[in-house]
C-alpha positions as CSV (number, residue, x, y, z in Angstrom):
1,X,62.1,49.3,59.4
2,X,60.0,51.1,56.9
3,X,57.3,53.6,57.9
4,X,54.5,54.0,55.7
5,X,53.1,57.6,54.3
6,X,50.4,56.8,57.0
7,X,53.0,56.3,60.1
8,X,55.1,59.2,59.4
9,X,51.9,61.7,59.3
10,X,50.8,60.0,62.4
11,X,54.1,60.3,64.1
12,X,54.2,64.2,62.7
13,X,50.7,64.7,64.5
14,X,51.7,63.4,67.4
15,X,54.4,66.7,67.6
16,X,54.1,69.5,68.7
17,X,53.3,71.8,66.2
18,X,55.6,75.1,65.0
19,X,53.7,78.5,65.6
20,X,51.6,79.5,62.6
21,X,48.3,81.5,61.9
22,X,47.1,78.3,60.4
23,X,47.8,76.6,64.3
24,X,47.6,78.7,67.0
25,X,44.8,81.1,66.1
26,X,41.7,80.2,68.5
27,X,39.6,80.4,65.6
28,X,40.0,78.2,62.9
29,X,41.3,79.1,59.5
30,X,39.5,79.3,56.1
31,X,41.1,75.7,54.9
32,X,39.8,74.4,58.8
33,X,36.6,75.3,57.9
34,X,36.5,73.9,54.7
35,X,38.0,70.9,56.1
36,X,35.3,70.5,59.1
37,X,32.1,71.7,56.0
38,X,33.5,68.5,54.0
39,X,33.3,66.6,57.1
40,X,29.9,67.8,58.3
41,X,28.8,66.9,54.5
42,X,30.2,63.1,55.0
43,X,32.9,63.2,52.0
44,X,34.9,60.4,52.4
45,X,37.4,60.9,49.4
46,X,38.5,64.4,47.8
47,X,40.8,63.5,44.3
48,X,43.0,66.6,43.5
49,X,46.4,67.9,42.9
50,X,48.3,70.8,45.1
51,X,49.8,74.4,44.2
52,X,50.6,77.5,45.8
53,X,46.7,78.9,46.1
54,X,46.0,76.0,47.9
55,X,48.7,74.8,50.0
56,X,47.1,76.2,53.4
57,X,43.9,74.3,52.3
58,X,46.6,70.7,51.8
59,X,48.2,71.5,55.5
60,X,44.3,71.3,57.0
61,X,43.8,68.1,55.3
62,X,47.2,66.9,56.5
63,X,46.0,67.7,59.9
64,X,43.0,65.0,59.8
65,X,42.5,61.7,58.8
66,X,38.7,61.3,58.1
67,X,38.9,62.5,54.9
68,X,41.1,60.6,52.1
69,X,42.7,62.7,50.0
70,X,43.9,60.8,46.4
71,X,46.4,62.3,44.4
72,X,46.5,62.0,40.6
73,X,48.6,62.8,38.1
74,X,46.7,65.0,36.2
75,X,43.5,67.8,37.3
76,X,41.6,66.8,34.1
77,X,42.1,62.9,36.2
78,X,40.8,64.3,39.6
79,X,37.5,65.9,38.2
80,X,36.8,62.7,36.2
81,X,37.6,60.6,39.0
82,X,35.1,62.4,41.4
83,X,32.6,62.1,38.8
84,X,33.1,58.8,38.5
85,X,32.6,58.0,42.3
86,X,29.8,60.0,42.1
87,X,27.8,58.5,39.5
88,X,28.5,54.9,40.6
89,X,27.6,55.9,44.4
90,X,24.8,58.9,43.9
91,X,26.9,60.7,46.6
92,X,28.4,64.3,45.5
93,X,32.3,63.7,44.3
94,X,34.3,66.3,45.6
95,X,37.7,67.6,43.4
96,X,40.3,70.4,44.4
97,X,42.6,71.7,42.1
98,X,44.9,74.8,42.1
99,X,44.7,78.1,40.4
100,X,45.2,78.9,37.0
101,X,46.8,76.1,35.8
102,X,44.6,73.9,37.5
103,X,41.6,75.3,37.0
104,X,41.8,75.3,33.1
105,X,43.3,71.7,33.5
106,X,39.8,70.9,35.4
107,X,37.5,72.3,32.6
108,X,37.1,69.4,30.6
109,X,35.9,67.4,33.5
110,X,33.9,69.9,35.2
111,X,31.9,69.9,31.2
112,X,31.8,66.3,31.2
113,X,29.8,66.5,34.7
114,X,27.8,69.1,33.7
115,X,26.3,67.7,30.6
116,X,25.7,64.4,32.2
117,X,24.0,66.3,35.1
118,X,26.7,64.7,37.9
119,X,26.2,65.9,41.9
120,X,29.6,67.4,42.2
121,X,31.8,70.0,44.0
122,X,35.0,71.3,42.6
123,X,36.8,73.4,44.9
124,X,39.5,75.6,43.2
125,X,42.1,77.7,44.5
126,X,42.4,81.5,43.4
127,X,45.1,83.9,43.7
128,X,44.5,86.4,47.0
129,X,41.6,88.5,46.7
130,X,44.1,92.3,46.3
131,X,46.0,90.3,43.2
132,X,42.5,89.3,41.4
133,X,42.3,91.0,38.1
134,X,46.3,92.2,38.3
135,X,47.2,89.2,36.1
136,X,48.6,88.1,39.1
137,X,51.2,84.4,38.9
138,X,48.8,81.6,38.2
139,X,45.6,84.0,37.9
140,X,42.4,82.7,35.7
141,X,39.0,83.9,35.9
142,X,37.8,81.0,37.5
143,X,34.1,82.3,37.4
144,X,34.0,83.3,33.9
145,X,35.8,80.4,32.6
146,X,33.8,77.9,34.1
147,X,30.4,79.9,34.2
148,X,28.7,77.7,31.0
149,X,29.5,74.8,32.0
150,X,28.3,74.4,35.7
151,X,25.1,74.4,37.5
152,X,26.9,77.3,39.4
153,X,30.0,79.0,40.7
154,X,31.0,80.9,44.0
155,X,34.0,83.3,44.6
156,X,34.1,83.2,48.0
157,X,35.7,87.0,49.3
158,X,35.0,86.7,52.6
159,X,35.9,83.5,55.1
160,X,32.8,84.5,56.9
161,X,30.9,83.6,53.9
162,X,32.7,80.3,53.5
163,X,30.6,77.6,55.8
164,X,27.5,79.0,54.1
165,X,28.8,78.9,50.4
166,X,29.5,75.4,50.9
167,X,26.5,74.7,52.6
168,X,24.7,76.0,49.2
169,X,27.3,74.4,47.1
170,X,26.3,71.0,47.9
171,X,22.6,71.4,48.4
172,X,22.9,73.1,44.7
173,X,24.5,70.2,43.2
174,X,22.2,67.6,44.4
175,X,19.2,68.6,44.6
176,X,17.0,69.2,41.6
177,X,18.7,68.2,38.0
178,X,22.6,67.5,39.7
179,X,25.0,69.0,38.3
180,X,28.7,70.4,39.2
181,X,29.4,73.6,41.3
182,X,32.8,75.6,41.6
183,X,33.6,76.9,45.1
184,X,36.4,79.4,44.1
185,X,38.8,80.5,47.4
186,X,41.5,83.2,46.9
187,X,44.7,81.8,49.3
188,X,44.1,84.9,51.8
189,X,40.4,83.4,52.5
190,X,41.8,80.3,53.1
191,X,44.1,81.7,55.8
192,X,42.0,84.2,57.6
193,X,39.8,82.9,60.6
194,X,36.5,83.1,61.9
195,X,34.4,81.1,64.1
196,X,33.0,78.5,62.7
197,X,29.2,77.7,62.1
198,X,27.8,75.3,59.6
199,X,24.1,75.3,59.0
200,X,22.3,72.7,59.3
201,X,19.6,74.0,56.7
202,X,20.0,76.2,53.9
203,X,17.1,78.2,52.2
204,X,17.8,80.1,48.9
205,X,15.3,82.4,47.8
206,X,16.1,82.1,43.8
207,X,16.6,78.1,44.1
208,X,13.6,76.5,44.9
209,X,13.3,72.9,42.3
210,X,9.8,71.7,42.0
211,X,9.5,68.2,43.5
212,X,5.6,67.2,43.4
213,X,4.3,66.8,39.8
214,X,1.2,68.8,38.7
215,X,-1.6,66.4,39.9
216,X,-3.9,67.2,37.1
217,X,-1.1,66.9,34.2
218,X,-0.5,63.3,35.8
219,X,-4.2,62.5,35.6
220,X,-4.3,62.9,31.7
221,X,-1.3,61.3,31.5
222,X,-2.6,58.0,33.1
223,X,-5.5,58.8,30.8
224,X,-3.6,58.6,27.4
225,X,-1.2,55.8,28.6
226,X,-4.7,53.5,29.3
227,X,-5.7,54.6,26.2
228,X,-2.4,53.5,24.0
229,X,-2.7,51.1,21.0
230,X,0.6,51.3,20.5
231,X,2.8,52.3,23.5
232,X,6.3,52.9,24.4
233,X,8.5,53.8,27.3
234,X,11.6,55.6,26.6
235,X,14.2,56.4,29.5
236,X,17.3,58.3,30.3
237,X,19.7,58.8,33.1
238,X,17.7,60.9,34.8
239,X,15.9,57.5,36.2
240,X,19.0,56.8,37.6
241,X,20.1,60.0,39.0
242,X,17.1,60.7,40.4
243,X,16.9,56.7,42.0
244,X,13.8,56.4,40.5
245,X,14.9,52.7,39.0
246,X,12.1,50.5,41.1
247,X,9.5,53.0,40.5
248,X,10.3,52.5,36.9
249,X,10.6,48.8,36.7
250,X,7.0,48.3,39.0
251,X,5.1,50.7,36.2
252,X,6.6,48.6,33.4
253,X,5.5,45.6,34.9
254,X,1.9,47.1,35.9
255,X,1.5,48.2,32.1
256,X,3.5,45.5,30.4
257,X,4.7,48.2,27.7
258,X,7.6,47.9,25.9
259,X,10.9,49.7,27.3
260,X,13.9,51.5,25.8
261,X,17.3,53.4,27.5
262,X,19.2,55.8,26.4
263,X,23.2,55.2,26.6
264,X,22.8,56.6,30.0
265,X,19.8,55.1,31.6
266,X,21.3,51.7,30.7
267,X,20.5,49.4,33.9
268,X,17.6,51.1,34.7
269,X,15.5,48.2,33.0
270,X,17.4,45.0,33.2
271,X,18.2,43.6,30.1
272,X,16.8,40.2,30.7
273,X,13.8,41.8,30.8
274,X,11.4,40.8,27.8
275,X,9.7,44.1,27.8
276,X,13.3,45.5,27.5
277,X,14.1,46.5,23.5
278,X,17.4,47.5,23.8
279,X,18.9,50.6,23.8
280,X,17.9,52.9,21.0
281,X,19.4,56.4,19.3
282,X,22.6,56.3,16.5
283,X,23.9,52.8,17.4
284,X,20.6,51.3,19.3
285,X,19.0,48.3,17.9
286,X,16.3,48.2,14.8
287,X,13.2,47.4,17.1
288,X,14.4,50.1,19.4
289,X,14.2,52.5,17.0
290,X,11.3,51.4,14.5
291,X,9.1,51.0,18.1
292,X,10.5,55.1,18.9
293,X,9.4,56.0,15.5
294,X,5.8,54.2,14.9
295,X,4.3,54.1,18.6
296,X,1.2,56.4,19.3
297,X,1.8,57.3,22.7
298,X,5.5,58.0,24.3
299,X,6.5,58.5,28.0
300,X,9.5,59.7,28.2
301,X,11.2,59.6,31.8
302,X,14.2,61.4,32.5
303,X,15.5,61.9,29.2
304,X,16.2,64.8,26.6
305,X,15.5,63.7,23.3
306,X,19.1,64.7,22.3
307,X,20.4,64.0,18.3
308,X,21.9,60.8,19.2
309,X,18.4,59.3,20.2
310,X,16.1,60.5,18.0
311,X,18.1,61.7,14.7
312,X,16.4,64.5,12.5
313,X,13.7,66.0,14.7
314,X,11.6,66.9,11.6
315,X,11.8,63.2,10.7
316,X,11.1,62.3,14.3
317,X,7.7,64.7,13.9
318,X,6.6,63.7,10.8
319,X,4.8,60.5,12.6
320,X,2.1,61.8,15.2
321,X,1.9,60.4,18.5
322,X,1.3,62.3,21.9
323,X,4.2,62.7,24.3
324,X,3.9,62.8,27.9
325,X,7.7,64.2,29.0
326,X,8.4,63.7,32.9
327,X,11.7,65.8,33.8
328,X,13.1,67.2,36.8
329,X,14.4,70.4,35.0
330,X,11.6,72.2,32.6
331,X,14.2,73.4,30.3
332,X,15.0,70.4,28.9
333,X,11.1,70.0,28.1
334,X,9.8,70.5,24.8
335,X,13.6,72.1,24.0
336,X,14.1,69.6,20.6
337,X,10.9,67.8,20.2
338,X,7.3,69.5,21.5
339,X,5.3,67.2,24.0
340,X,1.6,67.0,24.7
341,X,1.7,66.5,28.3
342,X,4.6,68.2,29.9
343,X,5.5,67.2,33.8
344,X,7.5,68.9,35.7
345,X,9.1,67.2,39.2
346,X,11.3,64.6,40.6
347,X,10.9,61.6,38.4
348,X,10.6,59.1,41.6
349,X,7.7,61.2,43.0
350,X,5.7,61.6,40.0
351,X,6.3,58.0,38.9
352,X,5.0,56.7,42.5
353,X,2.2,59.3,42.1
354,X,1.6,57.7,38.2
355,X,2.0,54.3,39.7
356,X,-0.7,54.8,42.4
357,X,-3.3,56.5,40.3
358,X,-2.9,53.7,37.4
359,X,-3.9,51.1,40.2
360,X,-7.0,53.6,41.3
361,X,-8.5,53.4,37.4
362,X,-11.0,50.8,36.4
363,X,-9.5,51.0,32.7
364,X,-6.6,48.7,31.7
365,X,-4.7,48.5,28.5
366,X,-6.7,46.3,26.3
367,X,-5.0,42.7,26.1
368,X,-5.7,42.3,22.4
369,X,-4.7,45.4,21.2
370,X,-1.3,45.2,23.5
371,X,-1.2,41.5,21.6
372,X,-0.9,43.1,17.9
373,X,2.0,45.7,18.9
374,X,3.9,43.2,20.1
375,X,3.8,41.2,17.9
376,X,4.9,44.0,15.3
377,X,7.7,44.5,17.8
378,X,8.8,41.0,18.1
379,X,8.5,41.1,13.9
380,X,10.8,44.0,14.0
381,X,13.4,41.8,16.6
382,X,13.6,39.0,14.2
383,X,16.2,41.4,12.5
384,X,18.5,40.5,15.0
385,X,20.3,43.6,14.4
386,X,23.1,42.6,16.8
387,X,24.6,40.0,15.0
388,X,27.9,39.7,13.9
389,X,30.5,37.3,11.9
390,X,32.9,35.9,14.1
391,X,36.5,35.0,13.0
392,X,39.0,31.9,13.4
393,X,41.6,34.2,13.2
394,X,41.3,37.9,14.2
395,X,39.6,39.3,17.6
396,X,35.9,40.8,17.1
397,X,35.3,43.2,19.4
398,X,31.9,42.4,20.5
399,X,33.4,38.8,21.3
400,X,35.7,40.5,24.1
401,X,32.6,42.4,25.5
402,X,29.8,39.3,25.4
403,X,32.9,37.1,27.1
404,X,33.3,39.8,30.0
405,X,29.6,39.8,30.1
406,X,29.3,35.7,30.4
407,X,32.4,35.7,33.0
408,X,30.5,38.5,35.4
409,X,26.8,38.0,35.4
410,X,25.6,38.3,38.6
411,X,28.8,39.3,40.4
412,X,29.3,42.6,41.9
413,X,30.7,44.4,38.2
414,X,31.1,47.7,37.3
415,X,32.1,48.7,33.3
416,X,33.6,52.2,32.7
417,X,34.2,53.3,28.8
418,X,35.8,55.9,27.2
419,X,34.2,57.3,23.6
420,X,34.2,55.5,20.6
421,X,33.6,52.1,19.2
422,X,34.5,50.5,22.0
423,X,32.0,52.7,23.9
424,X,28.8,51.7,21.8
425,X,30.1,48.0,21.6
426,X,30.3,47.6,25.6
427,X,26.8,49.2,25.8
428,X,25.2,47.2,23.3
429,X,27.2,43.5,24.0
430,X,27.5,43.6,27.8
431,X,24.0,43.8,29.2
432,X,23.6,45.4,32.6
433,X,20.6,44.0,34.9
434,X,21.2,47.2,37.3
435,X,21.5,51.0,37.7
436,X,24.8,52.7,38.3
437,X,27.0,49.9,36.9
438,X,27.4,51.2,33.6
439,X,30.2,54.8,33.7
440,X,30.7,56.3,30.5
441,X,30.8,60.2,29.1
442,X,27.4,60.4,27.2
443,X,26.4,64.2,26.4
444,X,30.2,65.6,25.8
445,X,31.5,62.2,24.7
446,X,34.7,62.6,26.5
447,X,37.8,61.1,25.7
448,X,40.5,60.1,28.8
449,X,37.5,59.5,31.4
450,X,37.2,55.5,31.6
451,X,40.7,54.9,33.9
452,X,40.1,57.5,36.1
453,X,36.1,56.4,36.2
454,X,37.5,53.0,37.2
455,X,40.0,55.0,39.8
456,X,36.9,56.6,41.7
457,X,34.4,53.6,41.4
458,X,37.6,51.3,43.1
459,X,37.9,53.1,45.9
460,X,34.0,53.8,46.7
461,X,33.5,49.9,46.3
462,X,36.5,48.1,46.9
463,X,35.3,44.5,46.9
464,X,33.7,45.0,43.5
465,X,35.5,44.2,40.1
466,X,35.9,47.4,38.0
467,X,36.5,46.8,34.4
468,X,37.4,49.8,32.2
469,X,36.8,48.9,28.4
470,X,38.5,51.3,26.5
471,X,40.9,52.1,22.9
472,X,44.3,52.5,22.3
473,X,43.4,56.2,22.0
474,X,41.5,57.3,24.4
475,X,43.5,55.3,27.2
476,X,46.7,57.5,25.9
477,X,44.7,60.5,27.1
478,X,44.8,60.0,31.1
479,X,47.2,57.1,31.0
480,X,49.3,58.6,33.4
481,X,47.2,57.6,36.2
482,X,48.3,54.1,35.9
483,X,50.5,55.8,38.5
484,X,48.0,56.4,40.8
485,X,46.8,53.2,40.6
486,X,49.5,51.9,42.0
487,X,50.3,54.5,45.0
488,X,46.7,54.0,46.3
489,X,46.6,49.8,45.0
490,X,43.0,50.7,43.5
491,X,43.5,47.1,40.9
492,X,41.0,48.0,38.3
493,X,41.2,45.7,35.0
494,X,41.5,47.8,32.0
495,X,40.5,46.0,28.6
496,X,41.8,48.1,25.5
497,X,40.1,47.1,22.1
498,X,43.1,48.1,20.6
499,X,42.6,48.6,16.4
500,X,45.2,50.8,15.6
501,X,42.7,53.6,14.7
502,X,40.9,55.8,16.1
503,X,38.0,53.9,15.5
504,X,34.7,55.9,15.4
505,X,36.3,58.7,13.4
506,X,37.8,55.8,10.8
507,X,34.4,54.6,10.5
508,X,32.8,57.7,9.2
509,X,35.8,58.4,7.5
510,X,35.0,54.9,5.6
511,X,31.2,56.0,5.1
512,X,31.2,59.5,4.9
513,X,34.7,60.5,3.3
514,X,35.2,57.8,0.6
515,X,38.3,56.1,2.9
516,X,40.2,59.3,3.3
517,X,41.6,57.9,6.3
518,X,43.1,61.4,7.5
519,X,45.1,60.8,10.6
520,X,42.8,58.3,12.3
521,X,45.8,55.7,11.7
522,X,47.8,55.1,15.3
523,X,51.3,54.0,14.0
524,X,53.0,54.7,16.6
525,X,51.7,53.0,19.6
526,X,54.1,52.4,22.8
527,X,53.8,48.5,24.0
528,X,51.3,48.4,26.6
529,X,52.7,45.2,28.1
530,X,55.9,46.9,29.1
531,X,54.2,50.3,29.6
532,X,51.9,48.7,32.3
533,X,54.8,46.7,34.2
534,X,56.6,50.2,33.9
535,X,54.0,51.0,36.4
536,X,54.5,48.4,38.7
537,X,51.1,46.4,37.0
538,X,50.5,43.1,35.1
539,X,50.4,43.5,31.3
540,X,48.9,41.0,29.3
541,X,48.1,41.4,25.2
542,X,46.5,38.8,22.6
543,X,45.7,38.6,19.5
544,X,44.0,34.9,18.6
545,X,40.6,34.5,19.3
546,X,41.0,31.7,21.4
547,X,43.1,33.7,23.7
548,X,40.0,36.3,24.6
549,X,38.6,33.7,27.3
550,X,41.6,32.7,29.0
551,X,43.4,36.3,29.4
552,X,40.2,37.3,30.8
553,X,40.1,34.5,33.5
554,X,43.3,35.2,34.5
555,X,42.7,39.1,34.6
556,X,39.8,38.2,36.9
557,X,41.6,36.0,38.6
558,X,44.4,38.9,39.7
559,X,41.8,40.4,42.1
560,X,44.5,42.7,44.0
561,X,46.3,43.4,41.0
562,X,45.6,46.2,38.2
563,X,45.7,44.6,35.0
564,X,46.4,46.4,31.6
565,X,45.0,43.5,28.4
566,X,45.5,44.4,25.0
567,X,43.4,43.0,23.0
568,X,44.5,43.2,18.9
569,X,41.2,43.6,17.1
570,X,39.8,43.5,13.7
571,X,40.9,47.4,12.3
572,X,37.9,47.1,10.0
573,X,35.1,46.3,12.1
574,X,32.4,48.8,12.3
575,X,29.5,49.7,14.6
576,X,25.8,48.5,13.4
577,X,23.3,49.7,13.6
578,X,24.3,53.2,12.8
579,X,22.0,56.5,11.9
580,X,23.9,58.5,10.1
581,X,23.9,62.4,10.6
582,X,21.2,64.5,9.1
583,X,18.4,61.2,8.9
584,X,15.8,59.6,10.8
585,X,16.2,57.6,13.6
586,X,14.1,54.7,11.6
587,X,16.8,55.3,8.8
588,X,19.1,52.3,10.1
589,X,22.1,51.2,8.7
590,X,22.2,47.6,9.6
591,X,25.9,46.6,8.1
592,X,28.0,47.2,5.6
593,X,25.4,45.1,2.7
594,X,23.7,48.4,3.5
595,X,25.9,51.4,2.0
């Protein structure tokens, strides 16, 4: 009878092993120490791709069964998949790549995680220590290359330092403002032996992130918030990373103030909450942006006032307002916008203290004044900025996202995206109720992340439905991972909003370049149905609006199969609202009639 890969592995482990330095030494080698460190950290999955400098590590992985290694088809996808896993679970994601091109292929994934502050440990192979700097085969300066895009990195030159280095790496990755940490391990270090001891705790003199916010600053913030006439709560991905969703919701309910989320913060406030004004920023709602511009007291929580959120800083500063900014990272405060009350600390801890002090305070927001502010906000809401014209002939991308939301609302569903128009439509029209359900690349804006993200999430959440909303451009950047989905039986659902253009590029070219569509048209697309089938999956294609709901139902019904749905959408549709580059947050285009 046929044996599975797992059966073959168990049979091999049951046989006497050939003598080798890695198996006969009484002390474990560096590779075995690495595996034991990962086991001590509770690591369940590693995404990676083998190569010469990490073969001892792969040998050690072969000789254990508690950690599942997932063989991707490209190192970039390994880091993205580990990244998606970390975003959905809050755990540290782990990736393993070989030296040289393995590292350079992983750079985009590392930078993506760095920009969005995702806790990750990336283990990279390196040439033997005597060969470092001699242009050895598959050598590159991993520490130098990754220095600008990591929270920290290490080159381990002595096996005796390996366990402590791994402990530090995980500690740095998950504490303070999270981020990716690279651990570069030369091949000879992975073979050398030493006694194993994994420390229970780690103390680093140069790294002590602040957790508790300054009490005096919090008291000032409480006073300012309770005196506000036009208050607003602006939250970002830091609330999700800090696991502070419950505290944020409690604060909003306590005060009754309007609240908005950034692209990375969607889900911290339920979309069904009447206090939620939608996403703000370049493609945010009219009411969210107008409220941001005209508030008199702004509470910013785990957000960074980036260019896609506030537009032109001079325009934002033209209206006087008081700003309270809570963030774990002091370097993020007053970086782009000067704030009045900075509070450095863990978002969860600071919000808990803020809530406690508000409850103890005698004062309360003046109801009539707050009602007047809500009256103005509701006037802005009447613009219905997300309304769009449906067509009986051509599929509107917004219709697809809305239909998916209707079919999955209240279920255990996760949505990933790539980057472009489809990302914005997903953010605008899928109404997220909970955190860590919307997984996308915000800061770096990386195409090709959607499918690897979905793979990572599906392994972590096997009973959940995982949908990748993508475009025909983005999906081709890591489409080879359909092979990984087949090997590891991760039945994700790919919805490609196929408009035959690099959509966001085309939109900018239409608006700013007088319709000169330079190299944004995709005129040699594959047959995605046949391609999906070639990888062993189900392929579907629809072209009519009437086919949208039946196709989505069929996709969801095929729970144990990866399904690729090629949706031929209107190639002329644009994302509205829109704030053009260099404009202020309230200088919005609501549609083509504003051009």
